N, C-alpha and C positions, 0 to 999 in steps of 0.2 A: 649539651643537652643531658639532663640527669633524670632517671626514673627510679623512684624508690619503691621496692616491692617488699612489704612486710611479711613476717612469717605466717600471718593469717590470710595471706592473699589466696584466692581460689586457684583451682588447677589451671595449668597452662592453656588448655582449650577454652576454658571458661573465660580466662583473662583475655584471650584473643577475641572471643565473641563479643565481650563487653567493649573492648577497645574499638573493634570494627564498627560496632553499633554506634558508639559515640562519634567516631569519625564520620560515619555515614550520615547520622542525623545532622551534624554540623555542616557537612558539605551540601546536603540536600537543601537545608534551610537557606544556605547562602547562594546556591547556584541554580536551582531548578524552578521553573515556572509552576505555579500551583497545579495546573492541569496535568503536569508531567509526573506528579507524585502518585503513589499507590496505583500504578498501572494506568496512567492517564486520567485518573478520576480526580475531580475537584475535591478539595478538603472541606469546602463549605457544606455544612449539614443543614440544608434548607428543606422544609417540608415541601413535598412535590406539589401538593394542591396550591400552596401559596406561590410557588415558582411558576406554575402553569398560568395562574391569574396575571402575574407580572409580565409574562412573556407574550401574552395574547396581543395580536394585532386587532385593534378595536373594530375595524370594518369587516374582519373575518371572525369575530367573536362567536357567532352562532354556529360556526363550523368546527369548533373544538369539541373534544370528548367532554360530556357533562360529568366530570369526575366527581363533583360533590354529590350528584344524584346517585351515582353508582355506589359511593361510600355510604349513603343513607340506606340504600337497599341492603347492602352488606351488613350494616349495623343492625337492621331489623332481623335479619337472618341469624345473627349472632345472639341477639337478645332473646329471641323465641326458641333458639336451639335448632331451627330448621336447617341450619348450615351443616349439621351433623346427622341429617335425616337419612341419608343414603349410605349404604355400605355394601360389601360383597354379598352378605346374607340376603339383603333386600333386593338388590339389583339382579342377582342371578337366579332368583326363584322363578318357577313356572307360573304362568297366568292362566286363568280360566274364564271362558266367556259366560259361565253360569254364575258369576259373582258380580258385585257392584263395587263402586269406589266410595261407598259411604263409610268413612272412618272419622274418628275424632282427631282433629288437628288444631293447633293454635292458629289464630289469624295472622296475617302478615305475608311478606314476600318469601318465596321458596327458590330453590335452585333454578327451576324453569323460568321464573320471572327474571332472575339475574342474567341467565343466558339470553333470553329474549331481548333484554335491554342492551346487552353487549352487541348482539347482532344489529340492533337498530342504530347503535352508535357507529358501527362500522359502515353501514350504508350511508349514514349522514356524512361522515368524513369523506367517503368516496365521492358523493355528489359535490361537496364543496371543493374537493381537489380538482375535479373535472371543470368546475366553474372557474376557479382561479387560474387554472392552466389556460383555459380559453381566453381569459382576460389578459394574461401575459402575452399570449401569441398575438392578440389584437394590438396590444401596446407596442410590441416590437415591430409589427407590420406598419404601424403608423409612423414609427421612427424611421423605418427603412424608406418610406415614401418621402419623408422630409429630407433624408440624406440624398435620395435620388434627385430631388429638386435642387439641392445645393450643388451636386456634381454637374447637373445640366447648366447651372448658371456659371460654371467655370471654376468651381472650388474657391471662391473668394474667402480671404481671411477676415471675415467680418463677424458681427454679432450673430448672424445666422448660423455659422459653424459652431460658435460657443453655445448657442441654444440647443442645437442638435446634440452636442456632446453632453450637455447637462441632462438631456432626456435619456441618453444612453446610460449615464451614471445612475439615474433614477430607476431605470429598468433593471440594472444590475442589483441595486438595493432591494427591489421587489422580488427578484429571483432568490436572493439570499433569505428574505423574510418568508418566502414560500417554502423553502427547504426547512426552515425552522418550524413552520406550521406542521409539516409532515412529521418531523422528528418529535415534536412535543406530543402529537397525537399518538404516535407509536409508543412513546414512553408512558403515556397515560394508560394505554391498554396493558402494557407490561406491568406497571406498578399495581393497578387495581386487581389484576389477575394473580399477581404474587401475594397480595394482601388476602385475596379470597382463599388461595390454597393454604395459607398459613393456618386457617381455622377449619376449612371444609374437609369432609371425608370423601369428596368427589373432586379431585384435582382437575383444573381446566387450563392452567397456564400454558403448558407446552403445546397441547393440540390447538388451542386458540391462537397462540402466536404463530404457529405454522399456517393457520388459516389467514391470519393478518398478513403474513409474508406474501401471499398471493393476491392481495387486494390492489385495486387501482392506485390508491394513494401511496403505497409502498413501491409499486412497480413503475410509477410515473418517472420517466427519464427525460431530461431536457437538454441533452447535449447539443441539439441543433440550435437552440436559443443561445447557448453559451458561444457557439461558433459564430452565429450571426452578430451578436453583440461585440465579439472580438474583431470581426471584420469591419464593422461600422466604426469602432474606436480607432482601429489602425488606419483606416482611410481618412478619418478626420484629423488624425495626428500626423499624416503624411508618411505612414509606414505600412502601406498596403502590402498584402502578402500574396504571392503567387500560390495558387492552390493546386492540389492533385499530384498525379504521378510525375508530370512534367516539371514540377517545382523543385526537384532535388538539386542541391548544389553539387558541383562536380566532386568536391571533397567528400560529400556524404554518399553519393551514389556509387562510388567505387573508385574515386580517386584513391590512389594506393594507400595513403595513410594520413592520419592527423594526430597530434599530441595535445593533451588537454589535462586540466586539473579538475577532478570530479569529487564532489562531496555528496553523500547520500543521507537522506532523512526519512524517518517514518512519519506518516500523516494519518491521523485517525479519520475514519470514514466521515464523521460528523464535521470535519474541518476541510474536506476535499474541495467543496465549492468555494469556501472562503479563500483558500490558497489559490485556486484557479482565478478567482476574481481579482485578487491582489496582483498576480503576475501579469494578467492580460492588460493591466493599466500601463505596463512598461514593455511587454513583449507580446505580440499577437500570437494566436494559435497558428501553428505551422503544420499543415497536413502532408502526410506521406502518400495518401490514397485519395481518390475521389469520393464524394459523398457529403451529406449535410452535417454529420456528427462532428463534434469537436475532437474526437479521439479515433485512433486507428488500432485495429487488432494486430498485435505483433506476436509471432510464434517463433521460438528458437529451439533447435535441437542441439544439445550439448553432448560432446563426445568425450569418452574416457575409456580406460581399459580395466581389466579385471583387478588390477592392483590399486585402482582409483588414484593413479599417479597425478592426473591433472587436478583432481580435487585436493590432494595433499599440497600440491604446489600453490594453488590459489588460496588455500587456507592459511598456509604459512608465509605466503608472499615471498617466495624465493626470488632473487633477482633473475629475471628471464622466464619466470613461470608463465605458462600460456593457458589460455582458455580457447578451445576450438569449438565453433558452433556454426550451424547453418540456419539462416533466418529468412523469413518472408513476411510480407505485409498483406493484410486482408484475409478473407476466408480461404481455408485450405483447398477447397474444391476449385478455386478460380485464379490462384496466383500464377503469374507467368515468369517470375524471376526469383531465383534462390541466391542469397548472398553468402558466399563463403567467407567467414570472418575469423580472424585471430586477434585475441587481446594478449598483450605482453606486458607484464609488470616489470618496471625498472626501479631500482632503489633511488630514492630522492636524497642525494647526499647533502643538499643544501637546506633540508629541513623545512621546506615551504609547501608541503602537501604531497598528495599522490601524483606520481608521474607515471602515466600509462600511455600506451599506443594502441589504437585499434586500426587494423588493416583489413581490407576486404575487396572482393571483386565479385561481379554477378555472373551467374551461369543459368542457362535454361534448366529446368528441373530434370529433364531426361538426360542431361549430361553429368549430373552429380555422381551417380554410381560409377560410370566409367572413370571419372576423375579420381574418386576415392580408391578404386581398384588398381589405379596406375595405367589403365588402358587409354586414357585421354592424357596426353603429355602436356607439360607446361607450354610448349610451342603451339599445340592445338588450342589450348585455352587462349593464347594470344590471338590466334587467327579468329576465334569466335568473337572475342571482344572487339577486334578491329572491324569485323563485319556488322556488328550491332551498334556502332556509334559510341563506343566506350569513351567517356570524357576524361578518364584519368591517364596516368603515365603507363604506357604499354610495357615498357621495360621493367618497371617496378612491379606491375601486376604479374608479369611472367615469373619474376624472381619469387614473389610471394606465393604463387601457385606451386612452384617447385619446392619451396620450404614446407608448405602445408601438406603437400602430397607425401613428402618424405617423412614428416612427423606421423601422419596417419598410418603409413606402412610400417615404419620402424617401431612405433609404440603400440601397434595393433589396436588403434582406437576404434570404438564402436559407439553407436547411438546409446546414450545413457539416460539423460533426463530432458524432458520437454518443459519449457516455460511458455505460458499463455497469458496475455494480459492486454488491457486496453491502455494505450499510451496517448496522452495529450502532450504535444510538444509545443514549446513557446520559443519563437526565434524570429528575428527580422530577416527577410530575404537577403542573402548575400552577406550577412553579418553574424559570425559565429563567436564573437567575443564573449557574449553571455547567452547561454542556452539553458533552458530548463525542460525537464520532462517529468511528467507525473503519471505513474503506472498504477492502475487500479484493477480490481477483479483478478488479482494475481493468483494463478494456479501453477503448480508443478506436478508433473506426472512421470512415471517410469516410461521408458521408450523401448519396449521389447520388439525387436526386429528380426526378421528372417534373413537368410542369405540373399544378397542382391537387393536389399532394402536400405535406403538411407534415412528413412523415417517410417514410423509405424503406419501400416496400411489399414489395419482393422481396429475395432474398438478395444478398450481396456476390458480385462476380465473381472476386476474386483475393485471395490471402493478403496481398498488399502493401497492401490497403485497411484492414487492422486491425493494431493493435499492442497488446501487453499490458505493463503496468507491473509490475515484480517485487516491489515493496514495498507494504505497507499504508500508507494515509494517515490520520493521526490529526488531527482538528481539535479544538482546545480553544476553546470559545466562552464568553466572559465578558460578562455584563451586570451589572456591579457599580456601586453608587452611588459617585460620585466620592469618592476618598480611602479607599475600602474596600480592605483588603489582600487579596491572593490567598489562598484557603484553603490551609492547610498541606499537605493531602493532594495538592493540585494541584502544589505546589512539589516534593513528594516524587516525584511521577510524572515531572515534567520532569527531575529529577536522577537518575532511576533507571538511566541508561545504556542504556535500551532505545529511546530516541528520538534522532533527528537533526533538529534544527530546520531547516526549509526555509521561510524567510519568503516568503509570497505565492506558494507553489507553486500552480499552476493546472492542473487537468485539461484545460481548454479550450486553454490556451496550449501545454501539452505535446503534446496530440493534434494541434494544428494544425502545430506545428513538426516533429513526427515524420512526419506523413502528407502534408504539403504543402511538403516541403523545396525543391521547385523554384520555389515562389512566395515563401517567407518571405525577408526581407532582414536580419532580426536574430533572434537566438536568445536564449532565457532563460538566466540565469546558471548553472543546473544542467547546461547543456551544456558548460561549461568543463572543461578537463583535470582540475581539482580534484574535480569532482563526477560527471562522466560515468561513470567506472569503477564508481561505486556503483549505477548502474541499467542501464547498457548492456553488452551482451556485448563480448568482446574484439574480435571482427570488426567490430562497429559502431564501436567507439572508434577503431579504426585508420583508418576512412574519413576522408580529409582534408576540411576545410571551410574556406572563406574567408569565411563569414558571421560578422559580429562578434557578440560576446556583449553583452548589456545587462542591467544590474541594473534592478530594477523601480522604484527611486526613488533619487535621489542621496543621500538621507539614511539609507537602509536599511543595517543592519549584520547580517551573518550571524553568528549567535551559537550557541554550543553550550554548554548548561548555564550560561547567563548570561554568557558571556564573548564578546568579539569574535573573529571569525574572523581568521586570519592575513592580513596585508596582501596577501600574494602571491596570495590567492584572489579578490581583487576587481579589476574593471576599473579602470584608472587614474583614470577620472572619479569613481570611488566612494571613493577613498582620501582620508584626511585630509591635512592640510598636510604632515605628516611623510612619508607615503607618496609624495606628489607630489615632495617635495624629493629623496628618495632616487632616484626615477625620473629626475628631471631631471639629477642629478649623474651617475648611472651610465650614462645613455644620451645625454646632451647633447641631449635632446629635451624641449622644454617643452610639447608637445602634450598636451592633456587628453582627447582623443577618438581613440585609435588605432583603426585598422580591425580589428585583431585583437590580442588579448592573452591 
């Protein structure tokens, strides 16, 4: 390989920037799905009005925002100048009851007319949303009755079962179309208000979008329908799922341990339903708690010390690095079991993915503090487990309790960060070969606790103590026999264009980096300029940082749809020999560990 650099070549930093830009452009064009570029945005520059017309479901056409009419009103306001009628001098003047409103104005629409029309469109979309929701519930209820008749007839494998399954698939498609109806209407309001604010002296977009966020059509959630459709499909395909608290497998509920290979992906909110519908064709919804929804509330308290020792270990993926957390399922005020969990990272010397072990055992909530303080011995833990019908290995559970208790006391671990999200799990009962979990509404918060508290007992003091993550997080967990190929449907999911692979993304690491920025010395790779725009707002991205980025392992590769990420997205220490060669030539710097890149 030869690289000729002429005397007129730009400076080293400029050469590096151009080279990385070229490499990045080439790699992106070769490997990334269009929706994954520019922060998940499509490259297609289609006028929204035309796109709205194309996306309309004909039978619901009267329920969409009348975008063209709103544009017409806006055009009149621009042409007559009334769009610039109001300003601070006019709006903040005093009024008198001794005057009239007889003033000279050009004819045509004014701000009040535009606002009234927006309000009317919001009400219209709300009415249609309620109407369509009712129709979907009626449709699913009808399918459920047909399924019950099939069950009562002995579950024969006849055309009757095929017909019911076709109706389930039709309902799934209707549900997806309904979500698209909601999203297109929300975008219509956002687009027309943005266009309005571009010309008007009276900005409306932000307050009106806040109003729209509280409307029926935005707040409408249909998790119960997703759950019902999943159960119907599973029953028809012979993979019915046991539901509720009693459905835990022994290995999950506290069997001492299990080993797995896990890959993580980000899923945009707009693709959450699409991903759910795809997965439930192959794996039914698996509930941890009772209730009609397809998802469970999961809360975890992660522990660390003042040195952020566990954060550093999980960030750098040292062999044997642990994460210590206490988890429960369901509302905080009513859970009866706390799971003491330890995740341990092990180097995967064979190069076939992440090797990790998660070990846990359950405890009553009132026994957690005595355990953490060393007052409840591992032998006492064994006795409690034995008396409560623990399904795992008692010897292994006692050993795990001893090791976890020793780690808490020796490392002086304290509650650090809380994670809070809704989890939809997909798994066949008794079959853990392929498991998927999709976490949405992901929040992380600081966990300030007093002495004798294992979790925060009171409310947070400030908005700065909590952060929300904008995307869903999908985990695909495989426990396959060595040499077994990945199921074809899993490959189809990974290549669907709805996922962005984020190797070793960690809620604990992200929450700590986000909420303890004054303490962290290194940041995870998704804080780099390549990835931060995908999850952080523009104002946050613009904040300067001198903290270096670190990949989780020197052998990790960021891949999208099975291909390597562009060299320019990786810290220098993570590049192969070719990347280091380019870096050395272009910068005259042989260092492999820059402070910032």
